[in-house]
C-alpha positions, 0 to 999 in steps of 0.5 A, spaced: 252 513 135 247 506 135 250 501 131 245 502 126 245 511 125 254 509 125 251 504 119 247 509 115 253 514 117 258 510 112 253 509 107 252 516 106 259 519 107 263 514 102 257 517 098 258 524 100 263 530 100 268 531 105 264 537 110 269 542 106 265 543 100 259 546 104 264 551 109 262 557 106 256 561 108 250 561 106 251 567 101 256 564 098 253 558 095 249 559 089 242 560 091 238 559 085 232 565 084 224 565 081 223 565 074 220 562 068 225 559 064 227 562 057 226 560 051 227 551 050 227 548 043 224 542 047 218 541 052 219 540 059 218 533 059 212 528 060 211 526 068 214 519 069 213 513 073 221 515 076 219 522 077 217 524 085 209 526 085 205 528 092 198 528 091 194 525 087 197 521 080 191 522 076 189 531 079 187 534 073 192 540 074 199 537 075 206 543 078 213 541 077 218 545 080 225 543 078 229 545 084 236 545 088 238 542 095 242 547 097 239 552 094 237 558 099 230 560 094 228 553 094 228 552 102 224 559 102 219 557 097 219 550 101 218 553 108 214 560 107 210 558 100 209 551 099 205 548 105 199 552 103 199 550 096 199 544 100 192 545 102 189 548 099 191 544 092 195 538 093 191 535 099 185 536 096 187 532 090 186 538 084 193 538 084 199 533 083 205 536 085 212 533 082 219 535 085 226 534 079 232 536 081 237 540 079 242 541 083 246 548 084 253 550 087 255 547 092 254 542 086 256 534 089 254 536 096 246 538 092 248 531 088 249 527 095 243 530 097 238 528 091 241 521 091 239 520 098 232 524 098 231 519 092 234 513 095 227 515 099 220 511 098 213 515 096 211 515 103 220 516 106 220 521 101 216 528 104 219 528 110 226 527 107 225 533 103 222 538 109 228 535 114 233 537 107 229 544 107 227 546 113 236 544 114 239 548 110 240 555 113 243 550 120 246 547 116 251 553 111 252 556 120 254 550 122 258 547 116 257 540 118 253 537 111 254 530 114 250 532 119 244 535 115 244 529 110 243 524 116 239 529 119 234 527 112 236 520 113 233 519 120 227 524 119 225 519 113 227 513 117 231 510 111 235 503 112 241 501 112 241 496 106 235 502 103 240 506 103 246 502 101 243 498 095 240 505 093 246 508 093 251 503 090 245 503 084 248 506 077 241 507 076 239 512 081 245 517 079 241 515 071 235 519 073 238 524 076 243 526 070 236 524 066 232 530 071 238 535 070 238 534 061 231 534 062 231 542 065 237 543 060 232 541 055 227 545 057 231 551 057 230 552 066 237 557 068 235 556 075 232 553 081 225 554 084 223 553 077 216 552 076 211 550 071 203 548 071 200 542 064 206 544 061 207 552 061 213 555 066 209 561 071 212 564 077 213 561 083 210 566 088 203 563 091 199 568 087 201 566 080 201 559 082 194 560 085 192 562 080 195 559 074 191 553 077 184 556 078 184 557 072 186 550 068 181 547 074 175 551 071 178 550 065 177 543 066 184 542 066 
């Protein structure tokens, strides 16, 4: 292992729970589920500069996803639904896609993964998310959470100083806590959960396409 990789591993492992935290099968882990959120007393929080956004920031339609990097349904959605959504609506400037974190079991590991993703720049973020989601099944099979996290760091080309400064910054944890609180206030009870222009919608491709297309035809 190179010196840079060794340093990265040390930084990650200092923030991560022991590998044994992920020592369970995918079936034992909380997988989340696709559903509309329960009734909420407050609307889903507005998009801010702290959000991770893909696509045109001025797009007429906003899709917000609450997800967990340890949620099997989230990984499946990212692998099976997101590519088509991205190609049709995000890459064409019609949708801005907002990723928000709602860590699920094993919670400590999900929180660490979320912090690693948050440490990425806007340009690095998609690669980190792809690596975490695509590598999730192997992580559960091998029970090697450390390799999973390191794979995401390497995929995003996160630097040692960048990662260390971010993980040691109290603001990173505060932003994660704010995402969780906002989800709870909005009645989100599972992952992945989706909102389009503030309204809950099912996460299957047909439902997302129908809602987005209707809003675009109505001028957003």
